[in-house]
Backbone as CSV, one residue per row, in Angstrom:
resi,resn,N_x,N_y,N_z,CA_x,CA_y,CA_z,C_x,C_y,C_z
1,MET,11.522,-7.926,5.298,11.479,-8.468,6.668,12.848,-9.001,7.069
2,HIS,13.522,-9.631,6.129,14.845,-10.165,6.427,15.804,-9.036,6.792
3,THR,15.758,-7.945,6.037,16.627,-6.805,6.317,16.332,-6.235,7.695
4,ALA,15.065,-6.134,8.035,14.684,-5.617,9.350,15.204,-6.511,10.461
5,THR,15.175,-7.818,10.231,15.675,-8.760,11.237,17.174,-8.603,11.430
6,VAL,17.887,-8.424,10.319,19.337,-8.243,10.400,19.670,-6.989,11.197
7,TRP,19.004,-5.882,10.883,19.278,-4.645,11.614,18.879,-4.755,13.073
8,HIS,17.836,-5.530,13.346,17.414,-5.754,14.735,18.489,-6.505,15.506
9,ASP,19.169,-7.432,14.827,20.261,-8.172,15.466,21.467,-7.279,15.732
10,ILE,21.692,-6.307,14.818,22.860,-5.440,14.959,22.603,-4.308,15.938
11,PHE,21.447,-3.655,15.815,21.111,-2.517,16.678,19.707,-2.705,17.226
12,ASN,19.626,-2.960,18.515,18.341,-3.126,19.177,18.457,-2.544,20.578
13,PHE,17.859,-1.389,20.775,18.044,-0.683,22.033,16.829,-0.776,22.948
14,THR,16.070,-1.843,22.810,14.968,-2.107,23.725,15.520,-2.437,25.116
15,ASN,14.961,-1.793,26.133,15.405,-1.992,27.536,16.908,-1.748,27.695
16,TYR,17.413,-0.775,26.942,18.856,-0.523,26.936,19.368,-0.111,28.309
17,GLY,18.605,0.730,29.000,19.032,1.204,30.319,19.222,0.070,31.312
18,GLU,18.338,-0.914,31.259,18.460,-2.048,32.168,19.681,-2.908,31.831
19,LEU,20.008,-2.989,30.546,21.129,-3.818,30.130,22.480,-3.204,30.490
20,LEU,22.508,-1.869,30.656,23.777,-1.213,30.966,24.419,-1.755,32.236
21,ALA,23.567,-2.142,33.190,24.101,-2.658,34.452,24.896,-3.950,34.256
22,LEU,24.634,-4.648,33.154,25.304,-5.922,32.912,26.734,-5.752,32.411
23,VAL,27.063,-4.559,31.908,28.380,-4.376,31.290,29.240,-3.380,32.057
24,HIS,28.925,-3.184,33.319,29.729,-2.259,34.132,31.191,-2.688,34.144
25,ASN,31.426,-3.971,34.414,32.804,-4.476,34.428,33.458,-4.391,33.050
26,SER,32.676,-4.652,32.005,33.229,-4.610,30.650,33.664,-3.200,30.272
27,ILE,32.892,-2.198,30.687,33.258,-0.817,30.382,34.540,-0.435,31.112
28,LEU,34.640,-0.813,32.380,35.876,-0.547,33.123,37.061,-1.260,32.471
29,ALA,36.825,-2.500,32.051,37.881,-3.250,31.374,38.249,-2.590,30.051
30,GLY,37.253,-2.062,29.341,37.503,-1.391,28.077,38.365,-0.150,28.246
31,VAL,38.088,0.620,29.299,38.897,1.814,29.565,40.329,1.420,29.894
32,ALA,40.479,0.423,30.770,41.824,-0.031,31.148,42.582,-0.564,29.942
33,LEU,41.896,-1.344,29.131,42.543,-1.923,27.954,42.864,-0.859,26.913
34,GLY,42.004,0.161,26.803,42.265,1.251,25.876,43.550,1.984,26.225
35,ILE,43.776,2.186,27.514,45.000,2.868,27.958,46.219,2.004,27.665
36,VAL,46.135,0.728,28.047,47.278,-0.176,27.853,47.553,-0.399,26.367
37,GLY,46.508,-0.747,25.615,46.689,-1.022,24.196,47.134,0.201,23.414
38,GLY,46.579,1.374,23.770,46.959,2.592,23.076,48.417,2.950,23.271
39,LEU,48.917,2.772,24.494,50.312,3.124,24.773,51.291,2.125,24.163
40,ILE,51.026,0.856,24.371,51.991,-0.136,23.869,51.937,-0.232,22.351
41,GLY,50.782,0.137,21.771,50.660,0.099,20.322,51.600,1.059,19.612
42,VAL,51.936,2.173,20.271,52.875,3.128,19.686,54.222,2.454,19.424
43,PHE,54.684,1.673,20.397,55.969,0.981,20.231,55.855,-0.183,19.251
44,VAL,54.673,-0.817,19.213,54.464,-1.883,18.227,54.660,-1.344,16.817
45,MET,54.118,-0.154,16.556,54.269,0.454,15.236,55.704,0.896,14.993
46,MET,56.330,1.510,15.995,57.710,1.990,15.829,58.682,0.836,15.568
47,ARG,58.413,-0.309,16.200,59.316,-1.452,16.084,58.869,-2.442,14.995
48,ASP,57.807,-2.070,14.259,57.306,-2.886,13.152,56.960,-4.306,13.622
49,LEU,56.086,-4.384,14.631,55.746,-5.677,15.224,54.257,-6.053,15.142
50,PRO,53.472,-5.492,14.216,52.055,-5.912,14.144,51.902,-7.420,13.946
51,PHE,52.784,-8.015,13.131,52.715,-9.457,12.878,52.953,-10.240,14.171
52,ALA,53.837,-9.721,15.023,54.119,-10.384,16.296,52.890,-10.372,17.201
53,VAL,52.117,-9.280,17.160,50.901,-9.199,17.968,49.957,-10.339,17.610
54,HIS,49.806,-10.576,16.311,48.912,-11.647,15.875,49.449,-13.011,16.303
55,GLY,50.764,-13.193,16.203,51.357,-14.460,16.622,51.166,-14.717,18.110
56,ILE,51.368,-13.689,18.927,51.178,-13.835,20.374,49.728,-14.145,20.694
57,SER,48.805,-13.501,19.973,47.379,-13.716,20.267,46.962,-15.155,20.006
58,GLU,47.600,-15.807,19.016,47.236,-17.201,18.731,47.667,-18.128,19.869
59,LEU,48.849,-17.891,20.437,49.282,-18.695,21.585,48.471,-18.349,22.826
60,SER,48.063,-17.092,22.946,47.196,-16.696,24.041,45.862,-17.425,23.944
61,PHE,45.341,-17.527,22.731,44.106,-18.273,22.489,44.271,-19.740,22.861
62,ALA,45.422,-20.338,22.495,45.675,-21.730,22.844,45.722,-21.908,24.355
63,GLY,46.395,-20.979,25.064,46.457,-21.070,26.518,45.098,-20.921,27.166
64,ALA,44.294,-19.990,26.651,42.964,-19.772,27.217,42.048,-20.963,26.964
65,SER,42.091,-21.505,25.751,41.229,-22.649,25.440,41.668,-23.894,26.208
66,GLY,42.981,-24.046,26.423,43.458,-25.152,27.241,42.991,-25.033,28.675
67,ALA,43.021,-23.799,29.209,42.527,-23.576,30.569,41.026,-23.843,30.654
68,LEU,40.283,-23.456,29.608,38.844,-23.718,29.574,38.573,-25.214,29.602
69,LEU,39.350,-25.980,28.837,39.183,-27.433,28.798,39.486,-28.063,30.149
70,LEU,40.516,-27.559,30.827,40.926,-28.123,32.114,40.107,-27.598,33.283
71,GLY,39.288,-26.580,33.038,38.456,-26.028,34.097,39.220,-25.145,35.064
72,VAL,40.304,-24.541,34.599,41.077,-23.642,35.455,40.886,-22.213,34.950
73,ASN,41.565,-21.254,35.586,41.387,-19.843,35.272,41.779,-19.543,33.821
74,VAL,40.814,-19.056,33.055,41.040,-18.796,31.634,42.022,-17.650,31.434
75,VAL,41.942,-16.624,32.286,42.862,-15.488,32.154,44.294,-15.939,32.398
76,ALA,44.481,-16.795,33.397,45.827,-17.315,33.676,46.347,-18.117,32.495
77,GLY,45.482,-18.908,31.874,45.886,-19.665,30.695,46.255,-18.757,29.536
78,SER,45.475,-17.701,29.352,45.757,-16.742,28.295,47.093,-16.044,28.527
79,LEU,47.336,-15.634,29.761,48.597,-14.984,30.108,49.779,-15.913,29.882
80,THR,49.624,-17.179,30.260,50.703,-18.150,30.086,51.058,-18.325,28.609
81,GLY,50.038,-18.497,27.780,50.282,-18.645,26.353,50.950,-17.423,25.745
82,SER,50.497,-16.231,26.147,51.065,-14.992,25.614,52.523,-14.822,26.008
83,ILE,52.819,-15.096,27.271,54.196,-14.919,27.749,55.140,-15.893,27.055
84,ILE,54.702,-17.142,26.894,55.540,-18.129,26.190,55.823,-17.664,24.765
85,ALA,54.773,-17.208,24.066,54.948,-16.754,22.688,55.856,-15.536,22.619
86,ALA,55.636,-14.569,23.508,56.426,-13.335,23.495,57.901,-13.628,23.751
87,MET,58.176,-14.513,24.691,59.565,-14.830,25.001,60.228,-15.608,23.858
88,LEU,59.495,-16.505,23.231,60.058,-17.232,22.091,60.397,-16.279,20.949
89,ILE,59.483,-15.356,20.668,59.729,-14.393,19.596,60.887,-13.472,19.961
90,GLY,60.917,-13.042,21.223,61.967,-12.136,21.661,63.341,-12.778,21.663
91,VAL,63.433,-14.028,22.106,64.730,-14.707,22.218,65.212,-15.236,20.868
92,LEU,64.310,-15.865,20.109,64.717,-16.506,18.862,64.664,-15.570,17.661
93,GLY,63.903,-14.493,17.771,63.726,-13.599,16.625,64.460,-12.294,16.778
94,SER,65.756,-12.347,17.016,66.530,-11.119,17.192,66.615,-10.322,15.896
95,ARG,66.609,-11.011,14.751,66.609,-10.334,13.461,65.221,-10.405,12.844
96,ALA,64.878,-9.426,12.009,63.531,-9.338,11.448,63.152,-10.606,10.685
97,ARG,64.100,-11.144,9.893,63.795,-12.344,9.116,63.529,-13.528,10.028
98,ASP,64.367,-13.705,11.053,64.153,-14.791,12.005,62.831,-14.611,12.743
99,ARG,62.544,-13.367,13.128,61.326,-13.089,13.877,60.088,-13.461,13.071
100,ASN,60.039,-13.073,11.812,58.883,-13.394,10.983,58.744,-14.896,10.784
101,SER,59.878,-15.597,10.680,59.818,-17.057,10.530,59.248,-17.702,11.784
102,ILE,59.736,-17.249,12.957,59.242,-17.794,14.222,57.750,-17.547,14.373
103,ILE,57.316,-16.326,14.061,55.891,-15.984,14.183,55.067,-16.831,13.217
104,GLY,55.581,-17.001,11.988,54.866,-17.807,11.006,54.709,-19.252,11.430
105,VAL,55.647,-19.752,12.233,55.549,-21.117,12.756,54.596,-21.174,13.946
106,LEU,54.672,-20.166,14.826,53.869,-20.175,16.043,52.380,-19.974,15.767
107,MET,52.050,-19.135,14.786,50.645,-18.803,14.541,49.778,-20.027,14.229
108,PRO,50.124,-20.814,13.213,49.274,-21.983,12.937,49.311,-23.010,14.058
109,PHE,50.466,-23.146,14.719,50.552,-24.092,15.833,49.612,-23.677,16.958
110,GLY,49.658,-22.391,17.335,48.797,-21.910,18.406,47.329,-22.015,18.051
111,LEU,46.986,-21.634,16.815,45.589,-21.702,16.397,45.103,-23.139,16.343
112,GLY,45.939,-24.033,15.802,45.556,-25.444,15.735,45.390,-26.061,17.108
113,LEU,46.299,-25.717,18.029,46.208,-26.241,19.395,44.944,-25.726,20.079
114,GLY,44.644,-24.440,19.877,43.442,-23.877,20.468,42.180,-24.522,19.933
115,VAL,42.132,-24.756,18.610,40.971,-25.413,18.010,40.812,-26.828,18.555
116,LEU,41.928,-27.538,18.739,41.881,-28.886,19.323,41.266,-28.846,20.713
117,PHE,41.729,-27.923,21.563,41.210,-27.830,22.926,39.717,-27.502,22.927
118,LEU,39.304,-26.601,22.033,37.879,-26.237,21.983,37.032,-27.391,21.462
119,ALA,37.587,-28.178,20.554,36.850,-29.340,20.043,36.626,-30.366,21.144
120,LEU,37.596,-30.469,22.061,37.472,-31.419,23.174,36.602,-30.882,24.306
121,TYR,36.406,-29.561,24.325,35.621,-28.934,25.401,34.131,-29.181,25.165
122,LYS,33.444,-29.661,26.177,32.030,-30.032,26.048,31.092,-29.029,26.720
123,GLY,31.611,-27.903,27.118,30.783,-26.910,27.806,30.025,-26.021,26.844
124,ARG,29.643,-24.813,27.323,28.825,-23.888,26.556,29.551,-23.424,25.292
125,ALA,28.804,-23.403,24.183,29.379,-22.964,22.914,29.790,-21.502,22.970
126,ALA,29.081,-20.709,23.761,29.392,-19.280,23.866,30.798,-19.068,24.415
127,ASN,31.227,-19.945,25.307,32.582,-19.831,25.859,33.634,-20.050,24.776
128,LYS,33.372,-21.014,23.885,34.294,-21.269,22.783,34.370,-20.063,21.849
129,PHE,33.213,-19.600,21.424,33.140,-18.508,20.462,33.736,-17.231,21.041
130,GLY,33.534,-17.022,22.332,34.007,-15.802,22.969,35.515,-15.669,22.973
131,LEU,36.233,-16.790,23.044,37.689,-16.732,23.027,38.219,-16.215,21.691
132,LEU,37.449,-16.408,20.632,37.877,-15.957,19.316,37.386,-14.554,18.990
133,THR,36.168,-14.217,19.405,35.562,-12.949,18.981,35.139,-12.047,20.129
134,GLY,35.383,-12.449,21.367,35.039,-11.607,22.499,33.606,-11.809,22.975
135,GLN,33.371,-11.465,24.244,32.038,-11.555,24.832,31.782,-10.300,25.652
136,ILE,30.648,-9.672,25.440,30.387,-8.391,26.080,30.143,-8.515,27.578
137,VAL,29.532,-9.601,28.022,29.233,-9.734,29.454,30.112,-10.790,30.112
138,ALA,31.238,-11.094,29.492,32.080,-12.178,30.001,33.026,-11.733,31.102
139,VAL,33.137,-10.421,31.339,34.110,-9.922,32.303,33.475,-9.873,33.685
140,ASP,33.724,-10.907,34.484,33.234,-10.889,35.854,34.261,-10.189,36.743
141,THR,33.941,-10.067,38.018,34.811,-9.313,38.927,36.205,-9.917,39.056
142,PRO,36.366,-11.238,39.203,37.730,-11.795,39.246,38.521,-11.518,37.972
143,GLN,37.876,-11.641,36.808,38.574,-11.366,35.549,38.969,-9.894,35.462
144,LEU,38.067,-9.015,35.911,38.381,-7.588,35.903,39.586,-7.296,36.788
145,SER,39.654,-7.967,37.926,40.800,-7.777,38.825,42.092,-8.224,38.156
146,TRP,42.057,-9.397,37.520,43.232,-9.887,36.780,43.635,-8.877,35.714
147,LEU,42.653,-8.384,34.979,42.927,-7.480,33.877,43.555,-6.181,34.377
148,ILE,42.990,-5.615,35.441,43.503,-4.348,35.955,44.897,-4.518,36.535
149,VAL,45.112,-5.591,37.287,46.439,-5.826,37.864,47.470,-6.003,36.754
150,THR,47.132,-6.803,35.745,48.057,-7.006,34.623,48.294,-5.704,33.872
151,GLY,47.221,-4.924,33.683,47.358,-3.643,33.010,48.262,-2.691,33.764
152,VAL,48.152,-2.672,35.076,49.016,-1.811,35.898,50.475,-2.243,35.766
153,VAL,50.715,-3.553,35.753,52.086,-4.056,35.572,52.656,-3.582,34.234
154,VAL,51.852,-3.669,33.171,52.305,-3.224,31.848,52.593,-1.729,31.857
155,LEU,51.697,-0.953,32.448,51.883,0.509,32.479,53.120,0.895,33.275
156,LEU,53.313,0.270,34.426,54.508,0.561,35.223,55.775,0.195,34.454
157,GLY,55.731,-0.950,33.770,56.888,-1.353,32.979,57.183,-0.354,31.871
158,LEU,56.138,0.137,31.207,56.333,1.121,30.148,56.889,2.432,30.689
159,VAL,56.388,2.848,31.839,56.878,4.090,32.451,58.372,3.979,32.758
160,ILE,58.779,2.834,33.286,60.186,2.637,33.673,61.116,2.668,32.464
161,VAL,60.692,2.043,31.367,61.593,1.915,30.207,61.237,2.876,29.075
162,TRP,60.315,3.807,29.296,59.779,4.628,28.205,60.869,5.336,27.409
163,ARG,61.710,6.107,28.074,62.693,6.919,27.350,63.731,6.072,26.618
164,PRO,64.387,5.114,27.293,65.345,4.290,26.526,64.672,3.439,25.462
165,LEU,63.442,2.985,25.736,62.729,2.177,24.742,62.371,3.027,23.523
166,MET,61.981,4.271,23.752,61.678,5.177,22.648,62.927,5.399,21.790
167,PHE,64.064,5.611,22.435,65.334,5.811,21.729,65.713,4.555,20.946
168,ALA,65.626,3.399,21.606,65.998,2.135,20.964,65.051,1.774,19.826
169,SER,63.791,2.196,19.931,62.815,1.885,18.887,62.990,2.769,17.668
170,SER,63.373,4.025,17.880,63.514,4.963,16.764,64.868,4.854,16.073
171,ASP,65.916,4.533,16.836,67.267,4.444,16.247,68.092,3.414,17.023
172,PRO,67.860,2.131,16.781,68.515,1.079,17.581,70.035,1.090,17.476
173,GLU,70.590,1.399,16.294,72.039,1.407,16.147,72.680,2.507,16.994
174,GLN,72.096,3.699,16.919,72.620,4.806,17.700,72.447,4.556,19.191
175,ALA,71.322,3.958,19.573,71.078,3.656,20.982,72.105,2.663,21.508
176,ALA,72.395,1.626,20.709,73.392,0.643,21.124,74.768,1.279,21.241
177,ALA,75.084,2.182,20.327,76.383,2.852,20.362,76.544,3.711,21.609
178,ARG,75.442,4.202,22.127,75.486,5.052,23.326,75.316,4.254,24.621
179,GLY,75.337,2.941,24.522,75.295,2.114,25.722,73.924,1.708,26.196
180,VAL,72.896,1.975,25.409,71.548,1.554,25.786,71.441,0.038,25.613
181,PRO,70.957,-0.700,26.612,70.844,-2.166,26.506,69.697,-2.571,25.576
182,VAL,69.945,-2.444,24.287,68.899,-2.652,23.285,68.310,-4.053,23.367
183,ARG,69.162,-5.056,23.520,68.698,-6.450,23.552,67.804,-6.700,24.760
184,VAL,68.216,-6.207,25.916,67.417,-6.379,27.131,66.086,-5.649,26.996
185,LEU,66.125,-4.435,26.477,64.896,-3.666,26.290,63.930,-4.382,25.352
186,SER,64.483,-5.029,24.328,63.636,-5.757,23.391,62.902,-6.903,24.085
187,LEU,63.609,-7.633,24.946,62.983,-8.740,25.676,61.949,-8.224,26.671
188,VAL,62.275,-7.131,27.355,61.326,-6.538,28.307,60.066,-6.094,27.573
189,PHE,60.258,-5.456,26.423,59.100,-4.999,25.667,58.242,-6.169,25.196
190,MET,58.867,-7.235,24.733,58.093,-8.393,24.277,57.285,-8.992,25.418
191,LEU,57.860,-8.999,26.619,57.118,-9.489,27.776,55.909,-8.603,28.055
192,LEU,56.105,-7.291,28.037,54.996,-6.360,28.264,53.945,-6.499,27.169
193,LEU,54.397,-6.687,25.933,53.460,-6.872,24.834,52.650,-8.151,25.007
194,GLY,53.310,-9.214,25.456,52.595,-10.467,25.704,51.498,-10.297,26.742
195,LEU,51.795,-9.560,27.809,50.790,-9.307,28.845,49.639,-8.476,28.291
196,ALA,49.966,-7.459,27.491,48.926,-6.599,26.922,48.021,-7.374,25.970
197,VAL,48.602,-8.228,25.167,47.813,-9.031,24.230,46.892,-9.988,24.987
198,ALA,47.400,-10.576,26.058,46.599,-11.534,26.835,45.336,-10.894,27.381
199,ILE,45.455,-9.679,27.919,44.251,-9.036,28.466,43.350,-8.520,27.348
200,SER,43.923,-8.228,26.173,43.100,-7.806,25.037,42.218,-8.948,24.550
201,VAL,42.765,-10.148,24.573,42.017,-11.326,24.123,40.743,-11.505,24.943
202,GLN,40.781,-11.122,26.219,39.622,-11.296,27.085,38.433,-10.447,26.646
203,ILE,38.683,-9.352,25.914,37.607,-8.450,25.516,37.218,-8.645,24.055
204,VAL,38.177,-8.566,23.142,37.846,-8.607,21.714,38.117,-9.959,21.071
205,GLY,38.659,-10.908,21.819,38.937,-12.221,21.255,40.289,-12.276,20.562
206,ALA,40.755,-13.486,20.324,42.114,-13.683,19.808,42.283,-13.233,18.368
207,LEU,41.203,-13.275,17.584,41.341,-12.992,16.157,41.440,-11.511,15.835
208,LEU,41.033,-10.643,16.764,40.905,-9.234,16.418,41.666,-8.308,17.361
209,VAL,42.692,-8.820,17.997,43.490,-8.021,18.919,44.161,-6.847,18.201
210,LEU,44.488,-7.029,16.929,45.165,-5.969,16.177,44.363,-4.668,16.167
211,SER,43.045,-4.774,16.265,42.212,-3.564,16.223,42.417,-2.682,17.442
212,ILE,42.995,-3.235,18.506,43.226,-2.469,19.721,44.696,-2.124,19.896
213,VAL,45.571,-3.040,19.551,46.999,-2.846,19.811,47.715,-2.193,18.623
214,VAL,47.112,-2.226,17.437,47.781,-1.693,16.255,47.020,-0.521,15.621
215,THR,45.743,-0.700,15.318,44.998,0.304,14.546,44.964,1.687,15.201
216,PRO,44.689,1.823,16.513,44.680,3.167,17.104,46.022,3.881,16.986
217,ALA,47.114,3.167,17.221,48.437,3.779,17.094,48.725,4.152,15.646
218,ALA,48.332,3.296,14.703,48.531,3.609,13.291,47.753,4.858,12.897
219,ALA,46.540,5.001,13.442,45.737,6.198,13.173,46.391,7.436,13.774
220,ALA,46.881,7.322,15.003,47.518,8.463,15.673,48.752,8.930,14.911
221,LEU,49.525,7.988,14.397,50.727,8.342,13.656,50.410,9.028,12.337
222,ARG,49.182,8.880,11.852,48.760,9.542,10.622,48.529,11.038,10.822
223,VAL,48.164,11.446,12.030,47.774,12.842,12.255,48.702,13.578,13.206
224,ALA,49.694,12.906,13.751,50.596,13.553,14.705,51.984,12.937,14.607
225,ALA,52.976,13.717,15.026,54.349,13.231,15.059,55.008,13.506,16.399
226,SER,54.340,14.251,17.261,54.894,14.600,18.562,55.029,13.364,19.437
227,PRO,56.151,13.206,20.149,56.352,12.023,20.998,55.390,11.943,22.174
228,TRP,54.699,13.037,22.487,53.699,12.964,23.562,52.272,12.944,23.015
229,LEU,52.039,13.580,21.844,50.688,13.622,21.290,50.273,12.283,20.685
230,VAL,51.214,11.588,20.049,50.881,10.295,19.443,50.363,9.300,20.486
231,PRO,51.049,9.105,21.629,50.498,8.187,22.637,49.137,8.625,23.164
232,VAL,48.949,9.942,23.360,47.658,10.432,23.869,46.545,10.113,22.886
233,LEU,46.761,10.419,21.606,45.742,10.131,20.599,45.490,8.632,20.470
234,SER,46.546,7.840,20.538,46.403,6.391,20.437,45.526,5.849,21.569
235,VAL,45.746,6.350,22.781,44.931,5.935,23.922,43.473,6.358,23.734
236,VAL,43.267,7.591,23.275,41.900,8.080,23.045,41.200,7.231,21.998
237,PHE,41.880,6.961,20.887,41.269,6.165,19.816,40.945,4.747,20.294
238,ALA,41.860,4.120,21.033,41.630,2.756,21.510,40.472,2.720,22.511
239,THR,40.423,3.707,23.401,39.366,3.737,24.417,38.004,3.985,23.784
240,VAL,37.943,4.927,22.826,36.681,5.195,22.131,36.209,3.951,21.387
241,SER,37.130,3.247,20.743,36.768,2.029,20.008,36.194,0.969,20.937
242,LEU,36.859,0.771,22.074,36.413,-0.276,22.996,35.116,0.078,23.701
243,VAL,35.068,1.233,24.312,33.858,1.620,25.059,32.689,1.814,24.092
244,GLY,32.954,2.461,22.954,31.897,2.613,21.962,31.406,1.276,21.452
245,GLY,32.329,0.354,21.208,31.944,-0.972,20.747,31.117,-1.723,21.776
246,ILE,31.485,-1.596,23.038,30.725,-2.248,24.110,29.304,-1.695,24.172
247,LEU,29.170,-0.375,24.108,27.856,0.257,24.203,26.969,-0.089,23.007
248,LEU,27.565,-0.188,21.827,26.785,-0.571,20.649,26.421,-2.050,20.684
249,ALA,27.374,-2.885,21.098,27.118,-4.328,21.137,26.017,-4.675,22.125
250,LEU,25.857,-3.832,23.141,24.816,-4.086,24.136,23.432,-4.044,23.506
251,GLY,23.294,-3.280,22.413,21.992,-3.167,21.764,21.784,-4.165,20.646
252,GLY,22.621,-5.162,20.517,22.470,-6.162,19.469,22.720,-7.554,20.002
253,SER,22.682,-8.509,19.106,22.888,-9.901,19.503,24.185,-10.466,18.928
254,LEU,25.062,-9.587,18.475,26.319,-10.017,17.877,27.447,-9.942,18.897
255,PRO,28.578,-10.605,18.631,29.752,-10.447,19.498,30.225,-8.998,19.489
256,ILE,31.021,-8.640,20.468,31.494,-7.269,20.592,32.484,-6.886,19.503
257,SER,33.260,-7.843,19.008,34.379,-7.522,18.130,34.004,-6.783,16.845
258,PRO,32.901,-7.109,16.142,32.600,-6.339,14.932,32.389,-4.853,15.197
259,TYR,31.801,-4.525,16.336,31.571,-3.128,16.667,32.901,-2.419,16.966
260,VAL,33.737,-3.061,17.761,35.022,-2.461,18.130,35.894,-2.272,16.898
261,THR,36.001,-3.302,16.074,36.873,-3.213,14.906,36.356,-2.195,13.897
262,THR,35.038,-2.080,13.755,34.480,-1.104,12.820,34.773,0.325,13.272
263,ILE,34.575,0.612,14.555,34.871,1.952,15.069,36.356,2.252,14.908
264,SER,37.204,1.304,15.259,38.642,1.488,15.145,39.049,1.751,13.694
265,PHE,38.465,1.007,12.774,38.799,1.171,11.363,38.315,2.518,10.829
266,LEU,37.122,2.941,11.243,36.602,4.234,10.802,37.478,5.377,11.303
267,ILE,37.957,5.266,12.543,38.870,6.283,13.076,40.133,6.335,12.224
268,TYR,40.654,5.176,11.867,41.854,5.135,11.023,41.595,5.785,9.666
269,LEU,40.442,5.490,9.060,40.126,6.072,7.762,40.039,7.592,7.846
270,VAL,39.405,8.098,8.896,39.288,9.550,9.075,40.670,10.173,9.232
271,CYS,41.523,9.552,10.042,42.875,10.081,10.250,43.691,10.030,8.962
272,ARG,43.531,8.954,8.216,44.268,8.835,6.956,43.811,9.892,5.958
273,ALA,42.481,10.104,5.881,41.960,11.123,4.974,42.418,12.508,5.397
274,SER,42.412,12.763,6.695,42.863,14.054,7.216,44.328,14.279,6.888
275,SER,45.129,13.239,7.059,46.561,13.333,6.742,46.781,13.600,5.257
276,GLY,45.988,12.939,4.405,46.108,13.143,2.972,45.755,14.560,2.557
277,ARG,44.726,15.136,3.179,44.344,16.515,2.860,45.431,17.496,3.279
278,ARG,46.073,17.249,4.429,47.123,18.144,4.886,48.320,18.103,3.937
279,VAL,48.657,16.896,3.490,49.780,16.760,2.552,49.478,17.481,1.248
280,ALA,48.231,17.294,0.767,47.843,17.947,-0.483,47.850,19.471,-0.333
281,ALA,47.387,19.960,0.808,47.373,21.405,1.046,48.797,21.953,1.124
282,GLY,49.696,21.183,1.766,51.077,21.616,1.867,51.768,21.643,0.515
283,ALA,51.429,20.649,-0.329,52.018,20.609,-1.658,51.542,21.767,-2.518
């Protein structure tokens, strides 16, 4: 009976059709976030910044929880925290060693500050938990508007700097020698990454942003090397993880994040296994 109860909590598709209407905004947000996270994740992997994503998410969590405590717009608070973290990492962490030190300092500070704000918050417990692990029906129309507008800003920024950023990410020394403003591009990218992380927190929570901004791109890089195919696959993997996770979470009583992270991880495992078979066949 206990096992049946557990599975009922994880997968329960009673009245599923009626529940779909509740996650219309979440599905749209998932598609938008899949596109943004999939594209920016390619550069995160190229520039070896997965650790930075986690550091930014902790400050984003602190900003969101502070906004929740003050009763102001949570998305605005999340964006503020992310931008502050991204700029600190970008300005102070010009070298890899400095960057990791800065991130290592910011992560516990942001998490501790966020926990403090949530401890002081006397509202619904679901609001607290959702900031860490995501909420399937938490995306209302104003939040969706914020998310889409922010996502469009990130996409436009990536389009503008795509070619020089790709060059600077793959060979920074050669790019600098040819006059590419590597330092400026790095700061611009960190700002775009901060915005992308902030909107990711709204769906999957602060603790599991890596499953959207890092894992799909890592999976894509396992099965492709083309500069156009890798971003396409990364977007597909991120979108499938998010939308699939939303649809599965609708049939259970758990937060959305376990479903999203599991799908994302399974995609990575399949890509890794596929890559291993190709290498073995080539050998």
